[in-house]
N, C-alpha and C positions, 0 to 999 in steps of 0.2 A: 115597769123593774124591767120589761121588755127592751123600753128605751133606751134603761139609763144603761143595762148590756151592752145596747150596740152601740150606746158613747162610750163608753167603755174602748168594744168592742175595736174603735177606731185610732180612739185615742193611740191604739196599739199600732196598730196599723203600720200608718203612717210617719212611725219615728222608722220599722221595718223600712217602708217604701222607699225616703228617701233620706238614707243611711245605706241599707243595701243592697235592694233591688234597680231604682234609680243609677244607682255607683254602677253597679252590676251588665243595664242594659249601655248607659256611656261605652267603657271596657271594650262591648265587644262590639255594638254600631262603631267605634277609632280604631278598634285591629279590621275591622269588615273593610277600610276604611285604608290602612297604610298596605293592607294584606292589595288594593288597590295598583297605590301607588308602586310597591314592585314591577307590581304585572306593570305597569309603564314602563317605568326602567329598561325591564328581563322585553320588552314585544322593542323598548327602538336596542336598546341590545342585538339583539338577534337579528331587525332586521336590516342596521347597516348606519339607521337613522341616526342627524346630530343631537348628539344628548346638548352642547351647546345653544343652538339655536335656541329660535324665538317660541317654535313651535310645544317643542319640552318642556322648556320653560312655564308654558303658558298653561299646560295643563298640570303640569307639578303643582302649578297656583294655585292652581282648581281646587283640588287636593288637600295643598295645605291652608285655603282657604275653610274647609269639610271639618277641619279638623279642630285647625280653635276655632273656627263658629259653635261648633258643641260643646265647648266647656262653658259658653256665657248666653248659651240663647236662652232665646223667654218665650213659652206661644206666644200671653198674653199683648204680649212689645210684637211678637212680628206679629198677629192674627191684625192688629189695629193699623199694622201699619203696610200690610197686603192691601184692607177692603181703600185703604184709601186714595193712596195707586191705580187700582181695579178705577175707582171712581174718576179717572183721570185717564184710558185708555193713548192718552197721543205724553203721558210724561210714561205708561208702561212701551211705548213700542219704540220711544229713545231709550227708554234702557236695554232694550234687548239690544237692536242696531247697536246700541257702543257699547253692550257686553261682548253681540257676534266678532266685528270686528274685533273685539282682540283675539281670536286661532281665526281668522283670517290666514293665508297660505300654503295650509297644508294642502300636497298631494292625495290624490282619492281614492289612496290607501289608508292612506294618516289620517283621512277623515271616517271614514271607513272606522277603522280604530276610535279613531272618537266619541263619534259618536254613541257606540256600545260604555265607551268606560265616563259620558258625560251621567249620559238613561244608570248607569248604575248607582253608579257618583249618587247621586239625585235619589233613588231609591235608600239609599240606603243612610243619606240625611233627612229624607221626609220618614223614615221610616223611628227616627230614633227623638226625632219632634211629634210624632204619636206618640211613643210609649216612650217620653222621658214628663206625658202629664198625666198627672195618675188622673181624672176623670176620663180618659181618652182610653186610658190602658187599662181601667176597668169594667168600660165597653168592650175591645175588642176581647180580654181575660174569656167572657161574656160571650160573646161572641163568638171566639173558636173555637169548645167543646164541643157544640153542633156544631158549626166549618163538620170541625174533623170524625164529628161521628160518624156522619153523613156518609166520608170515601175512607173512611176505614168499610163502614157498613157493604155501601158499592165493588167497592176494591179485591174486597173479602167473595161478596156474589163471583166474582169476574174469576176472579182465581179458581170458585170453587167449579167455577164452569167448566174452567178452561181443565186440558193437560199435557203432561213431560216441565209443570215447572215448578222447581222445591221450594219446601219452603223460606230458608237460607234467600230469596231472593222475591218472593212473594212479601217476605219482611219489608227487605231492603226496598222492596219499593211503593211497600205501606210509609214506611219513615218518609222515603220521599215526595207521595201526595201530601203526610201533613206536612211536611216543612212546605210540600209552594202554596197550599192552602195556607199553611199562615202568614205568605205573605203579601199573601193574596187580602186577605182579611184585615193585613194592614195601612197596604196599597188601597183597599177601597175606601176605607175612614178618613186615609192622608186626599184621594181623590173629594172626598166631602168639604175640608176644611180648606186644601192647601194646592198655591199650583206653583207648574211645576218650574217652567221659569222664576217666576217667581225666587224661588228657594237655592235655586244658583243664583243669579247674581246679584242678592244679597245676601248670603252666607260670600261671596267673593268681596262683596263691598266691604261690610262689614273686616274679616278678615282684614282686610287690608289697612280698613280702615286703624286698624287694632294695633297689626304689624309698625304704620308710622308716628301713630303716639305712642310705643313703644320706643322708635329709634330718638322720637323726638328727649322722649326724660328723661332718653340712656345721655 
């Protein structure tokens, strides 16, 4: 009887996951990528950098690549390809060298900004990859309460032992801690399954292939 009830529960959860939760997670990650694209535009405008030049175009293409790939990404497909590439170090090195050439020609300030932008974009994409997979999202959901509870208790003890700390400030800091450790849980799981460089390179390549195919069809 318990097995039957568990099966019914799973059948009810899967449609909710697929059509509500997964879509909401997709929208959340896409919003973060759109925010990064806005940040790119604002930074170039504020710094007086050439928005018609190759540097801006390449960074914008990278973010657009992530945005396109979020729609077509399949976790199992990526893991199979990632495993195949990792078994061929020469191919992996060649892919990385070819990809990095795309971002050559930056001055020091632009390079520093681009490193931060690319790192955050990779983090968002890797988070999407993990949370769009039901089994991995389930693992994250199971682990997160334990991590969050630990951080809340730890922060509460520190708050009690300190002086002059307002309740509102304590609550805000607790929220920030919990949010930070939610990212940490996802990042730890992502690190176990994904290679950052390949996530960036493959997302960029797949998005451009899709764009080129679309252009040919039209």
